[in-house]
VEXDO-952887 format. One record per atom (N, C-alpha, C): x, y, z; residue in one letter. Coordinates in steps of 0.02 Angstrom, whole numbers, padded with zeros to 5 digits, always signed. Layout:
N
XYZA...
***
This chain:
338
+00042-00060+00000M+00001+00000+00000M+00043+00064+00000M+00026+00111-00043E+00060+00175-00042E+00029+00220+00014E+00073+00256+00044I+00050+00304+00097I+00074+00375+00078I+00028+00421+00083G+00047+00492+00064G+00007+00543+00101G+00016+00605+00079I-00018+00664+00109I-00050+00703+00056I-00110+00729+00070D-00143+00778+00028D-00147+00844+00067D-00130+00898+00033S-00129+00964+00065S-00172+01011+00025S-00207+01057+00060F-00245+01109+00027F-00207+01175+00034F-00142+01173+00051A-00102+01233+00061A-00137+01283+00106A-00159+01258+00164A-00197+01300+00210A-00153+01361+00232A-00184+01419+00233A-00150+01480+00253A-00186+01511+00311A-00150+01525+00366R-00183+01558+00422R-00204+01629+00399R-00265+01647+00420V-00290+01716+00406V-00290+01754+00471V-00257+01810+00472S-00249+01848+00532S-00314+01886+00552S-00315+01915+00609K-00372+01954+00632K-00385+02013+00586K-00334+02036+00549D-00342+02089+00501D-00360+02063+00431D-00376+01997+00427N-00400+01967+00366N-00346+01962+00313N-00283+01955+00334D-00226+01948+00289D-00202+01874+00288D-00184+01850+00229Q-00158+01783+00221Q-00087+01780+00247Q-00071+01721+00273D+00000+01706+00294D+00041+01693+00233D+00087+01738+00218K+00127+01734+00156K+00182+01684+00161K+00194+01654+00218T+00250+01605+00226T+00224+01536+00216T+00159+01525+00205A+00132+01456+00207A+00158+01414+00148A+00167+01442+00089L+00188+01402+00033L+00260+01380+00039L+00303+01423+00065G+00371+01402+00078G+00376+01343+00128G+00335+01347+00181E+00332+01294+00228E+00305+01230+00199E+00256+01236+00156L+00227+01176+00123L+00280+01141+00081L+00319+01180+00045L+00372+01148+00004L+00423+01112+00047L+00437+01139+00107E+00482+01104+00154E+00452+01039+00175E+00387+01038+00186R+00353+00975+00206R+00355+00922+00149R+00345+00948+00088M+00346+00901+00032M+00416+00872+00023M+00466+00913+00034E+00536+00890+00029E+00549+00838+00083E+00527+00850+00144L+00537+00803+00199L+00501+00738+00185L+00437+00742+00159A+00401+00681+00143A+00438+00636+00093A+00471+00667+00045D+00511+00628+00000D+00571+00593+00034D+00603+00630+00080K+00661+00602+00113K+00645+00547+00160K+00588+00548+00193V+00573+00497+00246V+00532+00439+00218V+00519+00439+00151G+00493+00378+00122G+00418+00377+00107G+00383+00435+00109L+00315+00436+00087L+00311+00425+00012L+00255+00398-00011D+00252+00378-00081D+00222+00433-00126D+00179+00475-00099V+00143+00523-00141V+00124+00583-00102V+00124+00643-00136F+00101+00703-00103F+00054+00738-00153F-00007+00754-00129G-00056+00784-00172G-00073+00856-00149G-00088+00897-00198I-00109+00967-00185I-00179+00976-00212I-00223+01002-00171G-00290+01013-00189G-00300+01075-00235G-00361+01092-00247E-00378+01154-00286E-00436+01187-00253E-00427+01246-00229H-00481+01288-00201H-00471+01359-00221H-00523+01396-00213H-00523+01467-00234H-00553+01509-00178H-00525+01498-00117R-00548+01529-00056R-00489+01560-00018R-00503+01609+00024K-00448+01646+00057K-00406+01602+00101K-00436+01551+00133E-00398+01511+00182E-00353+01458+00149E-00355+01453+00083F-00312+01405+00049F-00270+01441-00004F-00210+01414-00017L-00164+01445-00068L-00152+01396-00127L-00200+01355-00139D-00190+01302-00191D-00229+01314-00254D-00244+01376-00273S-00283+01387-00335S-00245+01371-00397S-00177+01364-00395A-00139+01346-00453A-00094+01285-00432A-00124+01228-00421P-00086+01169-00393P-00026+01145-00431P-00029+01150-00500T+00028+01123-00538T+00089+01168-00526T+00080+01231-00510M+00137+01275-00493M+00175+01250-00431M+00132+01231-00380I+00161+01206-00318I+00195+01140-00329I+00163+01096-00367L+00191+01029-00382L+00254+01034-00422L+00257+01082-00469A+00320+01089-00508A+00376+01115-00464A+00361+01160-00419A+00412+01183-00371A+00437+01124-00329A+00392+01082-00308A+00411+01023-00269A+00452+00974-00311A+00437+00966-00375A+00473+00921-00417A+00547+00939-00421A+00562+01004-00416A+00632+01024-00419A+00669+01010-00356A+00630+00995-00300R+00662+00986-00234R+00657+00914-00209R+00629+00871-00249T+00618+00801-00230T+00645+00754-00282T+00652+00689-00264K+00683+00641-00306K+00640+00582-00325K+00597+00558-00278R+00562+00495-00289R+00486+00499-00279R+00463+00544-00237I+00392+00545-00217I+00351+00564-00278I+00291+00532-00285R+00245+00548-00339R+00207+00612-00319R+00190+00652-00369L+00160+00718-00359L+00095+00721-00397L+00040+00732-00362T-00026+00730-00390T-00070+00788-00369T-00125+00796-00405S-00174+00842-00383S-00221+00805-00335S-00263+00844-00295A-00305+00812-00245A-00364+00855-00224A-00411+00873-00268V-00417+00853-00337V-00414+00912-00385V-00405+00896-00449T-00414+00948-00501T-00490+00956-00513T-00514+01017-00506V-00587+01030-00517V-00599+01034-00591V-00607+00977-00623L-00610+00971-00696L-00671+01006-00723L-00726+01006-00687S-00788+01036-00712S-00780+01107-00732S-00734+01145-00698A-00726+01215-00707A-00658+01230-00743A-00630+01181-00777A-00565+01190-00808A-00569+01170-00881A-00519+01190-00920D-00512+01170-00991D-00470+01108-00993D-00497+01050-01013P-00458+00988-01014P-00394+00992-01053P-00392+01034-01106V-00328+01040-01144V-00275+01070-01100V-00290+01123-01066R-00242+01156-01022R-00223+01111-00963R-00271+01076-00935V-00258+01029-00880V-00206+00979-00903V-00219+00950-00961F-00172+00897-00985F-00104+00927-00998F-00101+00985-01032Q-00035+01016-01044Q+00003+01031-00980Q-00032+01057-00931N+00002+01073-00869N+00030+01010-00833N-00009+00955-00834F+00015+00896-00799F+00067+00857-00841F+00062+00861-00907A+00111+00831-00950A+00179+00867-00940A+00176+00934-00935T+00237+00972-00919T+00265+00953-00849T+00222+00947-00800L+00244+00926-00734L+00277+00857-00738L+00248+00812-00780D+00278+00745-00786D+00348+00749-00814D+00358+00792-00863L+00424+00801-00891L+00473+00831-00840L+00451+00879-00803I+00494+00911-00754I+00515+00863-00699I+00467+00820-00678S+00478+00774-00624S+00508+00708-00641S+00521+00697-00706G+00549+00636-00727G+00501+00578-00724G+00436+00592-00738G+00385+00538-00740G+00354+00522-00673G+00348+00573-00629R+00320+00561-00563R+00249+00594-00553R+00222+00621-00604A+00161+00660-00599A+00099+00616-00607A+00044+00634-00573E-00022+00604-00580E-00072+00660-00572E-00137+00644-00588M-00189+00687-00568M-00250+00647-00545M-00283+00679-00495V-00349+00653-00471V-00398+00705-00493V-00447+00686-00535V-00494+00735-00559V-00562+00723-00525V-00599+00777-00512G-00663+00772-00479G-00701+00837-00488G-00756+00842-00452R-00800+00901-00458R-00789+00949-00399R-00751+00930-00350G-00737+00976-00294G-00793+00976-00245G-00775+00994-00182S-00824+00996-00129S-00847+01067-00116S-00817+01116-00146F-00838+01187-00143F-00859+01208-00212F-00898+01262-00216I-00927+01281-00279I-00900+01346-00309I-00851+01379-00275E-00827+01444-00297E-00798+01443-00370E-00772+01383-00392A-00741+01383-00459A-00793+01394-00514A-00856+01375-00503F-00906+01380-00555F-00921+01451-00576F-00941+01496-00532P-00950+01565-00550P-00885+01600-00571P-00831+01581-00539L-00766+01613-00552L-00745+01605-00625L-00758+01546-00655F-00739+01534-00723F-00798+01532-00770F-00854+01558-00747G-00911+01570-00794G-00954+01509-00809G-00959+01463-00761Y-01000+01405-00774Y-01062+01405-00729Y-01113+01370-00752D-01176+01365-00715D-01175+01303-00671D-01189+01312-00607L-01187+01257-00560L-01240+01203-00578L-01293+01224-00614H-01343+01175-00634H-01316+01124-00683H-01259+01140-00716D-01229+01092-00763D-01176+01050-00729D-01180+01043-00663Y-01128+01013-00620Y-01103+00947-00649Y-01149+00900-00661D-01128+00833-00683D-01113+00831-00757D-01154+00869-00797A-01144+00866-00871A-01076+00895-00888A-01056+00949-00853L-00990+00977-00866L-00934+00928-00853L-00938+00892-00794F-00886+00846-00778F-00884+00787-00826F-00942+00760-00844S-00941+00702-00892S-00912+00719-00959S-00930+00779-00984E-00902+00797-01049E-00828+00810-01046E-00806+00847-00993K-00736+00864-00988K-00692+00803-00974K-00718+00756-00936L-00679+00694-00923L-00671+00657-00989L-00725+00654-01030D-00720+00622-01094D-00667+00652-01137D-00662+00718-01139L-00611+00752-01178L-00541+00740-01149L-00533+00743-01082L-00470+00732-01053L-00442+00664-01069L-00483+00613-01065L-00461+00545-01080L-00445+00536-01155L-00481+00572-01196N-00469+00570-01267N-00399+00600-01280N-00384+00655-01248I-00320+00687-01258I-00264+00642-01231I-00276+00609-01175R-00224+00564-01147R-00208+00507-01194R-00260+00482-01225N-00250+00423-01268N-00232+00438-01341N-00237+00499-01360N-00224+00519-01433N-00185+00582-01437N-00132+00579-01474E-00091+00641-01486E-00130+00692-01528E-00169+00667-01576T-00210+00710-01618T-00284+00694-01603T-00322+00747-01590V-00390+00737-01564V-00442+00771-01609V-00494+00735-01623T-00556+00762-01654T-00611+00748-01606T-00645+00803-01584W-00693+00796-01530W-00743+00855-01533W-00804+00842-01511S-00852+00897-01503S-00896+00885-01444S-00919+00938-01413G-00964+00934-01353G-01005+00997-01348G-01039+01003-01292K-01085+01058-01280K-01053+01118-01251K-01002+01109-01206F-00977+01165-01165F-00913+01194-01189F-00880+01163-01238R-00816+01188-01262R-00813+01184-01340R-00779+01231-01371P-00770+01227-01443P-00741+01162-01466P-00764+01138-01525A-00742+01073-01550A-00667+01075-01568A-00638+01016-01570L-00569+01006-01594L-00570+00963-01656L-00535+00982-01708K-00533+00944-01769K-00460+00930-01790K-00441+00868-01784N-00373+00848-01801N-00322+00894-01768N-00332+00908-01704Q-00290+00953-01668Q-00239+00916-01626Q-00175+00927-01639A-00120+00895-01602A-00111+00934-01537A-00101+00896-01483I-00095+00926-01415I-00030+00906-01385I+00010+00957-01367Y+00075+00946-01341Y+00085+00987-01278Y+00136+00969-01234P+00182+00911-01240P+00149+00847-01221P+00179+00794-01238R+00158+00727-01216R+00198+00710-01152R+00169+00677-01105P+00203+00658-01041P+00250+00598-01052P+00294+00589-01005L+00338+00532-01006L+00299+00468-00997L+00252+00467-00950Q+00214+00408-00933Q+00160+00396-00987Q+00153+00335-01008N+00102+00316-01056N+00069+00249-01038N+00009+00251-01016P-00036+00309-01008P-00023+00349-00948P-00036+00416-00950F-00027+00458-00893F-00079+00440-00840F-00060+00433-00777P-00106+00411-00724P-00159+00462-00707P-00222+00444-00716I-00277+00486-00699I-00325+00447-00653I-00334+00471-00591W-00380+00444-00546W-00444+00483-00545W-00499+00449-00527L-00562+00484-00520L-00576+00492-00445L-00582+00556-00423G-00597+00571-00354G-00672+00573-00343G-00696+00538-00293V-00769+00533-00281V-00786+00545-00207V-00850+00563-00195G-00875+00570-00129G-00920+00510-00114G-00984+00521-00116G-01030+00466-00098G-01085+00453-00148G-01076+00476-00211T-01127+00465-00263T-01116+00399-00299T-01165+00353-00298P-01157+00287-00330P-01137+00293-00404P-01169+00341-00439E-01155+00348-00509E-01081+00364-00523E-01049+00400-00478S-00978+00414-00488S-00935+00352-00482S-00953+00307-00436F-00915+00245-00428F-00923+00201-00489F-00985+00197-00513V-00997+00157-00572V-00960+00185-00634V-00961+00250-00642R-00927+00283-00698R-00853+00265-00695R-00821+00270-00639A-00751+00255-00632A-00736+00183-00653A-00779+00136-00633G-00770+00066-00650G-00779+00055-00723G-00829+00087-00755M-00841+00077-00826M-00782+00104-00868M-00748+00155-00841L-00693+00184-00877L-00625+00153-00861L-00626+00108-00809G-00566+00074-00788G-00516+00122-00755G-00540+00177-00723L-00495+00224-00691L-00485+00205-00616L-00426+00213-00591P-00417+00205-00517P-00459+00255-00480P-00481+00235-00421L-00532+00272-00385L-00502+00301-00319L-00511+00366-00308M-00489+00397-00245M-00552+00418-00208M-00563+00385-00150V-00625+00396-00113V-00611+00444-00055V-00645+00500-00053A-00639+00547+00002A-00689+00530+00056A-00663+00508+00114V-00706+00492+00172V-00685+00538+00228V-00724+00590+00242I-00704+00639+00293I-00752+00637+00352I-00798+00591+00350G-00846+00587+00407G-00882+00521+00404G-00918+00506+00457G-00954+00442+00459G-00910+00384+00474G-00930+00322+00455E-00892+00262+00466E-00867+00235+00399E-00802+00226+00392T-00772+00211+00327T-00801+00146+00297T-00817+00097+00339H-00838+00032+00310H-00904+00040+00270H-00942+00095+00283R-01004+00106+00247R-00995+00120+00173R-00934+00132+00154F-00919+00143+00082F-00907+00077+00044F-00905+00023+00079R-00891-00042+00046R-00942-00058-00012R-01009-00049+00000P-01054-00062-00056P-01041-00021-00119P-01020+00041-00111L-01007+00084-00166L-00942+00060-00200L-00893+00040-00163I-00830+00014-00193I-00843-00053-00228I-00890-00093-00199D-00910-00154-00236D-00943-00137-00303D-00982-00086-00305L-01014-00063-00366L-00959-00045-00419L-00907-00009-00394Y-00854+00011-00439Y-00818-00053-00467Y-00803-00099-00426R-00766-00160-00447R-00808-00202-00493R-00874-00207-00480E-00917-00246-00524E-00926-00212-00592E-00933-00145-00593A-00938-00109-00657A-00874-00116-00696A-00816-00114-00663G-00753-00125-00698G-00747-00190-00725G-00767-00241-00689K-00764-00310-00712K-00807-00321-00774K-00869-00294-00773K-00914-00300-00828K-00887-00265-00889K-00849-00210-00878A-00820-00174-00933A-00758-00207-00960A-00733-00260-00928G-00677-00300-00955G-00611-00280-00925G-00610-00244-00869Y-00545-00225-00838Y-00524-00275-00788Y-00457-00288-00785A-00429-00334-00737A-00432-00304-00667A-00437-00345-00616P-00438-00322-00546P-00382-00275-00529P-00322-00290-00555E-00264-00248-00537E-00269-00178-00568E-00312-00168-00618Q-00322-00102-00647Q-00371-00060-00604Q-00410-00093-00562L-00462-00059-00524L-00436-00044-00453L-00390+00001-00450K-00359+00021-00387K-00405+00067-00349K-00402+00060-00281V-00444+00103-00238V-00397+00139-00188V-00402+00205-00184G-00366+00243-00138G-00415+00275-00088G-00391+00291-00029L-00432+00320+00024L-00401+00387+00048L-00440+00440+00048H-00418+00504+00072H-00457+00521+00134H-00425+00529+00190S-00461+00543+00254S-00420+00594+00294S-00456+00627+00339L-00425+00675+00383L-00383+00634+00436L-00322+00656+00448G-00281+00620+00496G-00221+00660+00518G-00191+00640+00573Y-00133+00673+00602Y-00100+00624+00650Y-00033+00622+00649V+00005+00577+00695V+00051+00618+00739V+00046+00603+00804A+00092+00631+00852A+00124+00574+00893A+00166+00590+00940D+00199+00536+00978D+00152+00494+01016D+00098+00523+01041T+00047+00486+01076T-00022+00507+01052T-00071+00464+01064T-00140+00480+01044T-00164+00543+01083T-00148+00546+01148K-00170+00603+01188K-00143+00669+01159K-00081+00666+01141E-00048+00726+01111E-00078+00744+01044E-00093+00693+01004A-00121+00705+00937A-00190+00737+00942A-00233+00711+00987V-00299+00741+00994V-00296+00813+01019V-00250+00824+01069A-00243+00891+01094A-00220+00940+01042A-00176+00918+00998D-00151+00961+00942D-00205+00973+00890D-00241+00923+00873Y-00282+00922+00814Y-00353+00949+00826Y-00383+00933+00882Y-00454+00947+00892Y-00472+01023+00888Y-00435+01069+00919P-00457+01140+00917P-00464+01165+00845P-00414+01154+00803G-00418+01176+00735G-00472+01140+00694G-00480+01076+00705Y-00531+01038+00673Y-00600+01066+00689Y-00612+01079+00752A-00676+01106+00774A-00690+01174+00743A-00639+01217+00742E-00646+01284+00711E-00663+01279+00639E-00624+01237+00603T-00633+01231+00530T-00702+01207+00512T-00722+01151+00543F-00785+01120+00522F-00847+01155+00549F-00838+01191+00605T-00892+01235+00627T-00903+01292+00579T-00847+01321+00555R-00853+01376+00506R-00883+01351+00440R-00858+01295+00414I-00887+01267+00353I-00962+01249+00364I-00975+01222+00423G-01044+01204+00441G-01094+01262+00438G-01069+01321+00454K-01114+01381+00449K-01135+01391+00378K-01091+01377+00330E-01106+01386+00259E-01153+01331+00234E-01151+01274+00265R-01188+01215+00237R-01245+01192+00279R-01255+01227+00337G-01311+01207+00379G-01298+01150+00426G-01234+01136+00443W-01217+01083+00490W-01217+01113+00561W-01227+01071+00611P-01221+01096+00680P-01149+01107+00699P-01134+01145+00752P-01066+01158+00773P-01034+01090+00795P-00970+01085+00787V-00931+01025+00806V-00925+01025+00882V-00934+00964+00910T-00924+00954+00982T-00870+00901+00993T-00843+00900+01052K-00791+00852+01068K-00817+00782+01064K-00881+00772+01083G-00910+00705+01077G-00916+00683+01005G-00933+00728+00959H-00934+00712+00889H-00866+00692+00864H-00816+00732+00884F-00746+00718+00862F-00726+00649+00889F-00738+00634+00951D-00715+00571+00980D-00749+00512+00945D-00812+00521+00925A-00847+00466+00887A-00815+00455+00819A-00799+00512+00786Q-00769+00507+00720Q-00699+00477+00724Q-00665+00487+00781N-00597+00462+00789N-00595+00393+00826N-00654+00363+00833G-00659+00298+00864G-00635+00242+00816G-00642+00179+00838P-00615+00122+00798P-00643+00119+00728P-00705+00139+00717R-00736+00133+00650R-00745+00199+00615R-00731+00255+00650G-00741+00321+00621G-00688+00339+00570G-00703+00392+00531A-00662+00409+00473A-00599+00444+00492A-00595+00477+00551L-00534+00512+00568L-00478+00466+00591L-00416+00482+00573L-00356+00446+00594L-00309+00492+00631L-00327+00506+00693V-00290+00553+00735V-00264+00514+00793V-00197+00506+00800G-00172+00465+00856G-00097+00455+00853G-00073+00409+00894G-00002+00390+00892G+00008+00343+00833G+00073+00331+00815P+00091+00293+00757P+00060+00223+00755P+00062+00185+00811E+00035+00117+00812E-00041+00118+00799E-00076+00163+00836E-00150+00164+00828E-00168+00182+00756E-00137+00232+00729V-00154+00254+00661V-00138+00198+00611V-00081+00168+00615A-00063+00116+00570A-00112+00056+00571A-00132+00037+00631E-00180-00016+00639E-00250+00002+00607E-00268+00068+00615K-00331+00091+00587K-00330+00091+00512K-00272+00112+00481I-00266+00108+00409I-00278+00037+00384I-00246-00013+00421K-00254-00080+00399K-00328-00104+00406K-00359-00082+00461R-00431-00101+00469R-00474-00070+00415R-00460-00010+00398H-00498+00023+00344H-00489-00015+00277H-00426-00033+00264S-00413-00070+00202S-00453-00137+00200S-00450-00173+00255E-00485-00236+00259E-00560-00228+00248E-00588-00173+00280S-00660-00163+00276S-00682-00144+00205S-00638-00115+00165L-00655-00094+00098L-00633-00145+00045L-00610-00203+00068G-00589-00254+00019G-00521-00242-00010G-00481-00203+00025G-00410-00192+00004G-00404-00123-00032G-00357-00083-00007I-00345-00022-00043I-00272-00017-00063I-00260+00022-00117S-00193+00029-00145S-00156+00088-00117S-00193+00139-00092R-00160+00200-00071R-00202+00230-00014R-00166+00259+00036F-00198+00297+00089F-00166+00367+00091F-00205+00419+00091S-00180+00488+00095S-00210+00525+00154S-00164+00551+00197F-00185+00594+00253F-00201+00663+00228F-00257+00693+00250Q-00269+00762+00239Q-00262+00793+00309Q-00206+00828+00322M-00193+00845+00391M-00174+00917+00405M-00180+00963+00353D-00160+01030+00367D-00221+01076+00373D-00278+01051+00389N-00339+01092+00393N-00351+01116+00464N-00308+01099+00510A-00324+01111+00581A-00284+01163+00613A-00253+01209+00572D-00211+01262+00598D-00151+01237+00640D-00126+01179+00619L-00070+01153+00654L-00006+01191+00633L+00042+01195+00676S+00104+01232+00661S+00145+01191+00610S+00186+01226+00574H+00234+01195+00528H+00276+01142+00564H+00300+01158+00624E+00344+01114+00660E+00305+01049+00677E+00244+01054+00700K+00206+00992+00715K+00191+00952+00653K+00176+00985+00597L+00164+00947+00535L+00226+00913+00512L+00284+00945+00519M+00347+00914+00501M+00359+00852+00542M+00346+00857+00607H+00358+00800+00650H+00310+00743+00632H+00247+00761+00617S+00198+00710+00597S+00220+00674+00533S+00244+00710+00485I+00269+00680+00424I+00327+00630+00439I+00371+00653+00483R+00427+00607+00501R+00402+00544+00534R+00351+00550+00577L+00323+00489+00613L+00289+00446+00562L+00253+00474+00513I+00222+00434+00462I+00273+00393+00423I+00327+00425+00403G+00379+00393+00364G+00418+00340+00403G+00435+00357+00465E+00480+00314+00504E+00444+00263+00546E+00380+00273+00563K+00347+00226+00607K+00281+00199+00578K+00238+00239+00547V+00173+00214+00523V+00184+00169+00464V+00222+00191+00414I+00230+00151+00353I+00261+00081+00368I+00312+00078+00409P+00339+00009+00424P+00286-00036+00456P+00244-00009+00502I+00192-00050+00534I+00142-00074+00480I+00117-00027+00439V+00067-00044+00391V+00094-00100+00342V+00155-00093+00322R+00184-00139+00274R+00210-00205+00309R+00220-00200+00374G+00244-00258+00408G+00192-00311+00418G
***
């Protein structure tokens, strides 16, 4: 199993409503450390909000490519519905060349909606946009010269698209939440699946993953092509008590704030403890506890190929995040693989 980290390039916002301008430099230091201590993959999300600095993820990934040697570099996720698939492919193909064949992308529709009005799209076309743009992206990946037409983008006629990446085929994962149709679509296309589980009990996603595997089997794909990754909120400290004390305050603030936008109740410590229990989606604890929970989640989902921690949403200091990355590389990964 591959173990990695997904970051949204969280930036602290001061009382004067200013962004922390040092956050990206610190993020690159964490990516460099993750490479050194043996993590397999580092992903950068895409958001268009003040508390995140990841609106141009390929720029961050390219900077990291110049400072790392072996770690794979991916999006987490690319909001394809609000992007031009031609430019998305060109950006990631260029990243693949810069990194020596270490680039990937996870494409999805995103959990926030700011990208739609920002780039002139109608939210009512949410699924139709994604379906059409995914079709074009895969067409570009599979063909150097493309003839294609759709509803939302001008047609392409015998148009060559460059550069071409080192990897062939270039790795494209489909990022999904909890919609059955998304799982089936990934299976029918034979794309690896990245499942975002940020709440509830992880084992409840097993029926959806079974749908994915069955759809892939019916479409003629081999089981080894139907990889499943899991993206969950997590953080590792020396002890579970220390991890919870570090993580909970920022977690509560973040999800209470987001909850006000979406109509959720405020976060309580009881809610957090339930989510961080044996079957809950959170992986906040000491190295042994977190490693065992990753293994339990994998077993409950029928086996996963990749696990990614999303751990910079809780206003944790750079020093604590660096220590957590070191613990993941030096202690969690050996237990999971042992």
